[in-house]
TORRODREN-697832 format. One record per residue: z, x, y of N, C-alpha, C in turn. Coordinates in steps of 0.02 Angstrom, whole numbers, plus 50000, padded with zeros to 5 digits. Each point is the difference from the previous one (the first is absolute). Last residue first. Layout:
ZXYZXYZXY...
//
This chain:
559105516354065499814993950036500044994149953501485023950003499434996649971499864993850040501205025750060500064992849992499394997349962501605024750058499354996549998500104992849979501435023650106500004993449967499304997150004500595027149996499894994250043500024993749959500095023449918500634997850029499934994250049497745011149955500585001749959500644998550040497734998150088500354994049977500615001549957498375016150091500474997750051500414994049977498205009149867500585004550001500544997650048497954988449997500354998949936500635004249998498565003350180500374993750007500384998349936498605018949999500575001250046500414993750010497964999349876500555003049962500615001250043498264980050063500025007449998500625002549964498694976549953500615002550032500015007649996498304986249895499875001450071500625002550037500014993049765499635006250010499905001850073502164986049905499294998850014499665006650016502224998949840499775000050069499264998850006501924992449817499365003650003499734999550070502574998249892499524997150048499395004550001502244994249834499475004850013499504996550046502764995549956499324997650006499535006050010502674992449897499585004850036499294997250001502484985749972499395003249974499705005350046502274986249938499855004450057499375004049982500854983649848500404998150058499905004550062498895003749787499794993650027500394998250063499465025749922500464994549985499794993650036497995016549963500705001350010500434994049985497414998550093500345003149944500735001150017497354990050078500714998850011500365002849939497395003150130500444999849942500724998750022498124999750152499635001549938500434999449938499784990950272500485001549946499615000949936498825005750237500204994349959500505002349947499405009550264499724999949934500214993749963500225004850244500085006549967499645000249933499904985950252499934999549928500015006949969501254992450230499405003449977499984999649924501774991850156499554995549965499325003149983502045010550089499524998150051499464995349973501715009249859500344996150051499544997950057498805003849767500555003650031500304995750055498754990949766499905002050069500605004050025498624989849760500605003250028499835002450070498994980649811499865004850053500665002550030499584991749740500214997450065499895005550052499625002049757499454999650047500184996650066501654994449807499565005850001499414998550047502264986850049499465000249952499605006550006502704996650056499334999450029499465000749947502324990249921499755006450024499334999050032502134982949952499285000750001499815006850030502294993849855499694999450066499255000949996502084993049830499335003049999499674998650068502655002849917499544995950039499325003449999501975009749900499914993549968499524995550037500655022450076499685000449935499844993349970500065003850271500474999949943499635000049934498855011550213500124993349973500515000449943499005014350230500395000549938500164993049977498105012150174500364994049980500345001049932498585016650111500614998850038500424994449971498235018449875500074993250025500664998950035498605022949978500594997049970500084993250032497675015549966500484996650042500604997949959497695017650005500524997249958500534997250047497205005350026500685000550026500484996849950497275011150011500514995649973500685001450031497795011750029500074994050040500554995349976499565022549901499705000250067500174994050042501755006749810499275000850001499754999850072502174991350005499835001849932499245000449997502204999650196499304999149980499925002049928502384990250102499565005850002499294998149981501804984250062500385005949978499575006350005500054975050133499575004949966500435006149983500924974450021499955006350037499585004949959499864971649999500455005549982499885006050045499264975750022499895002049930500485005549981499964978550187500125007149990499945001749927498644979850122500625001349962500075007549990498604979450154500035007049981500685001249968
//
């Protein structure tokens, strides 16, 4: 399990915007998580998948598409929480 980042806010009904935790030097090409990787919270509950990566290469942002079965209240509770990928 690898830390992905911190949830900044919601975007739309089921989408989350994250700020990636890992800062990489400009001259080193690090490996970013792959699209459609499963994102989990600290209790290992599946939240959604990575839908997009954007922003600066050394400190990217991620769009996480939440699963339909996750209640809206749980999506709202994830703001300012750290999330991880498997």
